[in-house]
N, C-alpha and C positions, 0 to 999 in steps of 0.2 A: 206936176211933171211925171211922166211915166219913167220906168226903169227897164232897161233891156239887158237880157242875158244871151250870150252866144256861145256855141261850142263848135270845135273844129279839130278833127284829127289831122294834123298838119304834116305828119310823116317826114320829119326832120325840119325843125324850126330854123336852123341856120341856113339850110338850103333854100327855104321859102320865106325868109323874113320879109322880103319886099312884097310878097303876096299878102302877108299878114297886115302890113301897113296899108296896102291898097284897100283891103277889106275894112280895116278900122276907119280909114278916111271916108270910104263910100257909105258905110252903114252906121258908124259911130255908136256901137254898143257900149253900155256902161261897164260891163264885165265880159271878158272873153276867156273861155276855158279851152286850153290846148291839150291835145293828147299826142303821144308818140313824138315828143320833142327830140328824143335821141341825142341828148347831150347832158353833160354834168352841169351842176348849177353854175360853176365858174365860167363855163363856156356859153351859157345862155345869153342871147343878145339883149340884155336888160336895158342898157343905156339907149339902144336903138329904139326900143318900144317906149321908153320914158320920154324920149324926144318927140314921139308921136302923140303924147298926151296921156300915156298910161304908166304913170310913175309908181303906182302901187302894184306890187307883184308878189306872188307866192309860187315857189318853184320846188319841185321834187324831181330832180333829174337823175339820169343814169347813162353811162357811157354807151353810145351806139344803139341802145335799145330802150323801148318803153319811155317813161318820163311824162310828167304832167305839169301844167303851170296855169296860173290865173293871172290875167292882166286886167287892171281895173283903173277907172277914173275916180273911184271912191276909195277911201281908206279901207284896208283889209286888216281885221283884227282876229285874234285867237287862231292863228294859222296852225294847222295840224296835218299830219300825214299818218297813214295806217298801212301796215304790212299784212298781207293775207297769207294764210297757210304756212306761216313761218318761212316763207321764201322771200329773200331780199330782192324784190323787184319794185320799181317806182311806178305804182299804178293808182295812187290816190293823193289828193291834196284837198284841204278844205279851209274855209275862212269865213268869218262873220262880216256882214255889211250892215251898217246902220242906215236906215232910209225911212224918213217920215214916221218916226217913232217905232218902227219895226226893227228888230235885230234878226236879220235873215242869215241862215247858214247855207252856203253853197258848197256842194261836194262835187269834185271833178274826178271821174273814174276812167281808167283804161282797162277794161276787162280782157283777160286772155282770149285770143282768137280760137284756140282749141285744136289746132292742127288739122289733119285731113280725115282721120278715121273717128267716127262717132261711137267709139267704144272705149270706155275708161280702162278696161282690162288690158288692152294692147296699146293704148295711146295715152301716155302720161300727160300730154298737153291738154287733152280733153278732160281727163280726170281733174287736172288743176283748175280748169275753167268751171267745172261743176262744183268743186269744193270752194272756190271763191264766192260763187253765188250762195252756197249754203251758209258761209260765214257772214256774208252781207245780210242774209235773212235774220240770223240771230242778232246781229248788230242793230238792224232796223227795228227790232222789237223793243228797243230801249225807249223810254218815254220822251227823250229829247227829239225823237224823229216824228212826233205827232203833229208839230206845227212849225211854221216859219222855216221850212226846209225846201231847198231846190237841189236836185241831183241831176247832173248832166254828164255826157261823155259818150265814148265809144263802148257800147255794151256788147258788141259783136254777136247780137241776136236780132234777127228780123222776125217779129212775132206773128204778124198777120199775113194771110195769103196774098194780100195786095201790098205787102211790104217787100215782096220779091217779084222778079220778072216771070217766074214760073213756079207756082206752088207745088205742082206735081213733080217736076223735075228736080226740085231742091229739097224734097222731104228727107232724103238721105244724105244731104250735104250739110256739113257743120256750119252752123249759124241759123239753120231753119229746120232742124230735126224736131219731131214732136217732143222729145225729152227736154230740149233746150227751151222750146216755146212754153211748155208747161211750167218749167222752172221760173222763167221770167214773168209769166202771168201770175204765178203764185206770189212771187216777190212783190209785184205791183198791188195785187188785191189784198194781200195780208196786211200791208202797210197803208192801205187806202191811198196809195199814190195815184196821181192823175197824170196820164200821158198827155202832156200839153200839146204836142204836135197833132195828135189824133183828136184832141178836144175840139180843135178848130178845123181840121181837114178830115172829113169822114172816111171811114175805112173802105167805102165804095170807090175811092180814088186811089190809084196806084201812086206810091210815094217811095222814093229812094234817096239815099244820102251817100252811097258808095257805088262806084263802077270800076271793074277790074282793069288793070293796066294791060291785060292780055288782049282786050278787044282792039282791033285796028281802028275802028270808028265807034267809040263808046256811045256817042250821042245817037247815031243811027241804030246801032244794035240795041241800046237801052236795056241791057241786062243788069239792072241794078238791084241793090238791097238797102233797106232802111236799117242800118246798124247803129246809127247815132240817135241819141234820145235826150229829151228834156222832160223831167218829171218834177212834180211839186206836191207838197202836202196840200190837203183840200183848202185850207185857209188862204194859201198863196195862189193856188190854182184858180180860185174864183175871181181873182183880180187880173187874170191874163186876158189880153184883148186881141193880139195879132201874133201870128207865127209866119216865118218865112224859111224856105230852104233855098239857098243860093246855088241853084243847079249850074249856072253858067261858070262858077268857079272851077268846075271840073275841066274846063277848057281854057283856063287862063294861061297865057304866056307859054313858056317852055317848062316841061316837067312839073305839072300841077300835082297836088295831092290826089290820091284816089278817092278821098272823102271830100265833101263840101260842107260849108258852115250851115248851122241852124241858128235861128234867132227867135226869141220869144220876148214879147213886150208885156209888161204888167203895169196897170194903173195904180 
């Protein structure tokens, strides 16, 4: 039996809990990583998701901002969270999953967006984003990250020119600046991480996971960016078979998230 991992920046889990359950019912991932849950642990709709078949949960919440969580049909062990740059923001949660003699660690990240100005000297939010990536790089150099690892989440960087609607127009826009792209690519290459989505969908194809709320008709305008990612260590990546981006979720019901879910299946 295969195992499936999904990731979704839900942009308020309490507001969109019905959408999460619809997604879980339709696609049945084994593990779903959520970002921007925007609630404290005690206000997370844990029982609601347990009733949907996801009784194993790991939550790192924060009031009104940030926050990440894992929902699983498999037991979660060794649950941990990490704070970056000595700033108390809930941006990471990890857990181990035992499956077919493998002990896989899944890390769920919500990386800072970085504000509007791509200049660390005048924009503390951008400086914070760059510093989080630098700290991640040092952390990923540890031997534990060499195998049996999956990292997912909203990385807030669209690295390839076909990961954005206009490469030229967005080169000075935070999330697609050369500085950010170089940082993300170095993080990936130095750790031998495999970008699972692009392993199966070539870079010749435009691919997005986020569309701004500002567009009156997001689907027609199609000014998207691929900010959400699923990476794996090489030993896990070689087992990946199928990936999906659930584009239609951007148009679900009223007030959908501006991000859509990504799913990766491993045999």
